[in-house]
C-alpha positions as CSV (number, residue, x, y, z in Angstrom):
1,M,165.3,102.6,329.2
2,G,161.6,102.2,329.2
3,L,161.1,105.7,327.8
4,E,158.9,106.0,324.8
5,L,160.7,108.1,322.1
6,K,159.1,109.5,318.9
7,N,162.4,108.6,317.1
8,P,165.9,107.2,318.1
9,I,167.8,110.5,317.9
10,I,168.9,111.8,321.3
11,A,170.8,115.0,321.8
12,G,173.7,113.9,324.0
13,S,175.0,115.8,327.0
14,S,177.0,118.9,325.8
15,G,176.9,122.6,325.6
16,M,174.0,122.2,323.2
17,T,171.8,121.1,326.0
18,N,172.7,123.5,328.7
19,S,169.7,125.8,328.6
20,V,165.9,125.7,328.3
21,E,166.0,127.7,325.1
22,K,168.5,125.3,323.4
23,V,166.5,122.2,324.4
24,V,163.3,123.9,323.1
25,E,165.0,124.4,319.8
26,L,166.2,120.8,319.7
27,E,162.7,119.5,320.3
28,K,161.5,121.7,317.4
29,A,164.3,120.3,315.2
30,G,162.9,116.8,315.9
31,V,165.1,115.0,318.5
32,G,163.5,112.2,320.4
33,A,165.0,113.1,323.8
34,V,167.7,115.2,325.3
35,V,170.5,114.5,327.9
36,L,171.2,117.7,329.7
37,K,174.8,119.0,330.0
38,S,176.4,117.0,332.8
39,L,176.6,118.3,336.3
40,F,180.0,117.3,337.7
41,E,180.6,115.4,341.0
42,E,183.0,118.2,342.0
43,Q,180.2,120.8,341.6
44,I,177.9,118.8,343.9
45,Q,180.6,118.3,346.5
46,M,181.4,122.0,346.4
47,Q,177.7,122.8,347.2
48,I,177.8,120.3,350.1
49,H,181.0,122.0,351.4
50,K,179.4,125.4,351.1
51,T,176.5,124.3,353.2
52,V,178.9,123.0,355.8
53,T,180.9,126.1,356.0
54,Q,177.8,128.3,356.3
55,S,176.2,126.2,359.0
56,D,179.2,125.5,361.2
57,P,181.2,128.6,362.4
58,L,184.2,126.4,363.2
59,Y,184.8,126.0,359.4
60,A,183.7,129.5,358.3
61,Y,187.1,130.7,357.2
62,P,186.7,133.9,355.0
63,E,189.1,132.7,352.4
64,A,187.3,129.4,352.0
65,E,183.9,131.0,351.9
66,D,185.0,133.5,349.2
67,Y,186.3,130.8,347.0
68,I,183.3,128.4,347.5
69,S,180.8,131.3,347.0
70,N,182.5,132.3,343.7
71,Y,182.6,128.8,342.5
72,S,179.0,128.1,343.5
73,Q,177.8,131.4,341.9
74,E,179.0,130.1,338.5
75,H,178.2,126.4,339.0
76,D,175.4,126.4,341.5
77,V,173.6,123.0,341.5
78,A,170.4,124.8,342.2
79,E,170.6,126.1,338.6
80,Y,170.7,122.6,337.3
81,L,167.5,121.7,339.2
82,S,166.0,124.8,337.7
83,L,167.2,123.7,334.3
84,I,165.4,120.4,334.6
85,R,162.1,122.1,335.8
86,G,162.3,124.7,333.1
87,C,162.8,122.1,330.4
88,K,160.0,119.9,331.7
89,S,157.6,122.9,331.6
90,K,158.5,123.7,328.0
91,V,159.1,120.4,326.1
92,Y,157.2,117.1,325.8
93,I,160.2,114.9,324.9
94,P,162.0,113.0,327.7
95,V,164.6,115.1,329.6
96,I,167.4,113.0,331.0
97,A,169.7,114.5,333.7
98,S,173.4,113.7,333.7
99,I,176.1,113.5,336.3
100,N,179.7,113.1,335.5
101,C,181.3,111.2,338.4
102,V,184.5,109.4,339.4
103,S,183.8,108.1,342.9
104,K,181.2,107.0,345.4
105,S,180.7,109.7,348.0
106,D,178.3,112.2,349.5
107,W,177.1,113.4,346.1
108,I,175.0,110.2,345.7
109,S,172.1,111.4,347.6
110,F,171.8,114.4,345.3
111,A,170.4,112.0,342.5
112,K,167.1,112.0,344.3
113,K,166.8,115.8,343.9
114,L,167.1,115.3,340.1
115,E,164.2,112.9,340.2
116,E,162.2,115.3,342.3
117,A,162.9,118.2,339.9
118,G,161.2,116.2,337.2
119,A,164.0,114.4,335.3
120,D,162.6,111.5,333.3
121,A,165.8,109.5,333.7
122,L,169.3,109.8,334.9
123,E,172.5,109.1,333.0
124,L,175.7,108.5,335.0
125,N,178.9,109.4,332.9
126,I,181.4,107.3,334.8
127,F,185.2,107.1,333.9
128,I,188.0,106.0,336.0
129,L,191.3,106.4,334.1
130,P,193.4,103.3,334.9
131,S,196.5,105.4,335.4
132,D,197.3,104.5,339.0
133,P,199.8,101.7,339.1
134,K,198.9,100.9,342.7
135,R,195.3,100.0,341.7
136,N,194.5,96.9,339.8
137,G,191.7,96.5,337.3
138,E,189.2,95.0,339.7
139,E,189.6,98.0,342.0
140,N,188.9,100.4,339.3
141,E,185.9,98.5,338.0
142,Q,184.4,98.1,341.5
143,V,183.9,101.9,341.6
144,Y,181.4,101.6,338.7
145,F,179.4,99.1,340.7
146,D,179.6,101.0,344.0
147,V,178.3,104.1,342.2
148,V,175.5,102.4,340.3
149,L,174.2,100.3,343.2
150,S,174.2,103.4,345.5
151,V,172.4,105.6,343.0
152,L,169.8,102.8,342.4
153,K,168.9,102.9,346.0
154,E,168.1,106.7,345.8
155,I,166.0,106.9,342.7
156,T,163.0,105.2,341.0
157,I,163.4,106.7,337.6
158,P,165.4,104.8,334.9
159,L,169.2,104.8,335.3
160,S,171.6,104.6,332.4
161,V,175.4,104.4,332.6
162,K,177.7,105.9,330.0
163,I,181.0,103.9,330.1
164,S,184.3,103.8,328.2
165,Y,186.1,100.9,326.6
166,Y,189.0,101.0,329.1
167,F,188.3,97.7,330.8
168,S,190.4,94.6,331.0
169,G,187.3,92.7,330.3
170,L,184.8,95.0,328.6
171,A,182.2,92.3,327.7
172,K,182.1,90.8,331.2
173,T,182.0,94.2,332.9
174,A,179.2,95.4,330.7
175,L,177.2,92.2,331.4
176,K,177.7,92.5,335.1
177,L,176.6,96.1,335.0
178,S,173.5,95.2,333.2
179,W,172.6,92.8,336.0
180,T,172.5,95.6,338.6
181,G,169.1,96.9,337.5
182,I,170.2,99.7,335.2
183,K,167.9,100.3,332.2
184,G,170.4,101.5,329.7
185,M,174.0,101.6,328.8
186,V,175.7,104.2,326.5
187,L,178.8,103.2,324.5
188,F,181.1,105.2,324.8
189,N,181.8,108.4,326.6
190,R,184.3,110.9,325.0
191,F,187.3,112.2,326.9
192,F,189.5,115.2,327.1
193,S,192.5,114.5,324.7
194,P,195.6,116.3,325.7
195,D,198.1,117.8,323.3
196,I,201.3,119.9,323.7
197,D,201.9,123.4,322.5
198,I,205.6,123.0,321.7
199,D,206.2,126.8,321.5
200,N,204.4,127.9,324.6
201,F,205.0,124.8,326.6
202,E,201.4,124.3,327.5
203,I,199.0,121.4,327.6
204,T,196.1,122.0,325.3
205,A,193.1,120.1,324.0
206,T,192.9,118.3,320.8
207,N,190.3,116.3,318.9
208,V,187.5,118.0,320.8
209,F,184.9,116.8,318.3
210,S,184.4,113.3,317.0
211,S,184.4,112.4,313.3
212,P,182.4,109.9,311.3
213,S,185.4,107.5,311.3
214,D,185.1,107.3,315.1
215,I,182.0,105.2,314.7
216,S,183.8,101.9,314.1
217,N,184.9,101.2,317.6
218,T,181.4,101.8,319.1
219,L,179.8,99.9,316.2
220,R,181.9,96.8,317.0
221,W,181.0,96.8,320.7
222,V,177.3,97.6,320.2
223,A,177.0,94.6,317.8
224,M,178.9,92.4,320.3
225,L,177.0,93.4,323.4
226,S,173.5,94.2,322.4
227,D,172.4,90.6,322.3
228,R,174.1,89.8,325.6
229,V,173.4,92.7,328.1
230,H,170.1,92.9,330.0
231,C,169.4,96.5,329.3
232,D,169.0,98.8,326.2
233,I,172.1,100.2,324.5
234,A,172.5,103.7,323.1
235,A,175.4,104.3,320.7
236,S,177.5,107.5,321.1
237,T,180.7,108.9,319.4
238,G,181.0,109.0,315.7
239,V,177.3,109.2,314.7
240,H,177.2,112.3,312.5
241,D,174.4,111.5,310.0
242,G,171.4,109.3,309.2
243,K,173.6,106.6,307.8
244,G,175.6,106.3,311.0
245,A,172.4,106.1,313.0
246,V,171.1,103.3,310.8
247,K,174.4,101.4,311.2
248,Q,174.3,101.6,315.0
249,M,170.7,100.4,315.1
250,L,171.4,97.5,312.8
251,A,174.2,96.6,315.2
252,G,171.6,96.6,318.0
253,A,171.4,100.1,319.4
254,K,167.9,101.2,320.5
255,A,168.9,104.8,320.1
256,V,171.9,107.0,319.2
257,Q,173.3,110.1,320.9
258,I,174.7,113.0,318.8
259,A,176.7,116.0,320.0
260,S,179.7,116.8,317.7
261,T,177.5,116.9,314.6
262,L,175.3,119.5,316.3
263,Y,178.3,121.8,316.9
264,K,179.5,121.3,313.4
265,N,176.2,121.4,311.4
266,G,173.7,122.9,313.7
267,N,170.2,121.6,314.5
268,S,169.4,121.3,310.8
269,V,171.3,118.0,310.9
270,I,168.4,116.4,312.9
271,P,165.7,116.5,310.2
272,E,168.2,115.4,307.7
273,M,169.0,112.4,309.8
274,L,165.4,111.6,310.3
275,Y,164.6,112.0,306.5
276,F,167.5,109.6,305.7
277,I,166.3,107.0,308.3
278,D,162.7,107.2,307.0
279,K,163.7,106.9,303.4
280,W,166.0,104.1,304.1
281,M,163.2,102.2,306.0
282,N,160.8,102.6,303.2
283,K,163.4,101.3,300.7
284,H,163.9,98.2,302.7
285,D,160.2,97.8,303.7
286,F,160.7,98.3,307.5
287,A,157.5,99.7,309.0
288,T,159.1,100.4,312.5
289,T,162.6,100.6,313.8
290,D,161.9,97.3,315.9
291,K,161.9,95.5,312.6
292,F,165.6,96.1,311.9
293,I,167.3,97.0,315.2
294,G,169.8,94.3,315.9
295,K,169.5,92.7,312.5
296,M,173.3,92.9,312.1
297,S,174.2,92.2,315.7
298,F,176.8,89.6,316.7
299,R,174.2,86.8,317.0
300,E,172.1,87.7,314.0
301,T,174.6,88.5,311.3
302,E,175.8,85.7,308.9
303,N,179.4,86.7,309.6
304,P,179.8,87.4,313.4
305,A,183.5,86.7,313.2
306,A,184.0,90.0,311.4
307,Y,183.2,91.9,314.6
308,E,186.0,89.9,316.5
309,R,188.6,90.3,313.8
310,V,191.3,92.7,315.0
311,Q,194.3,91.7,312.7
312,F,194.2,94.3,309.9
313,M,196.6,92.4,307.7
314,K,194.7,89.1,308.1
315,H,191.5,90.8,307.0
316,F,193.1,92.3,303.9
317,A,195.5,89.4,303.1
318,G,193.7,88.5,299.8
319,I,193.7,92.1,298.4
320,E,196.4,93.0,295.8
């Protein structure tokens, strides 16, 4: 994204990056950058609504004011701006703000406030679940472009987009997004996964954290897209140790985002990852990460077809 990192390990947006104290500890542990816990579009909209109700007596219904005030007290966007300022005053690593959004609306103008607060970059975590049968794929995908282009008009700091793999044409969409002027793309965001409690008849969450086995899907697409898009790629989901980080960089990622492994193993996993990367680089005589990033990408590997192979039985047909 044009940011100079001391190493490629980024603490991804999560509860582990929601306070100045936690960000300070992450820097001490050795991360190269942090993405602050996401501010949600709904929170910004609620703050906008609150401002309207307080300034216009025609809309100042007591019930609405109570609800909005209570919501804003817990999720006041001013606290997010304060978080950015606090982090920037305490750490030297890049601090990346994050907004989780699903539409283009009034919240767009708020991006400028994040820049003014001192954020070094902004990550948009965009996901449109293609669940509405009345909307076709092009309509869903257009939202991404509408949001990105609108935000780019508001800020001068680098913009990155965190996307999913739910596209009818992922490669084409990623390429087109990279033409907009974004500086980075994160593959992929992680979603709430519903489950059903069959005794209490409730919808619950499952698979909250990723596992090392989740790396394969991201690895495939990092390798296939890193040579084609016109922006940097960061890999997310499934990176739990130094070996996973090396794999993603070999595939073409400039950096990796970690979150689940921080929850599971604590900040001590960071120096362990850095030690592994350093030891592996020495073993293979790589002086800098630039010397091996993308070495196993789609265009550089001797067997690019392996990334496109999806038929399980065909791949293992010769194994007894």
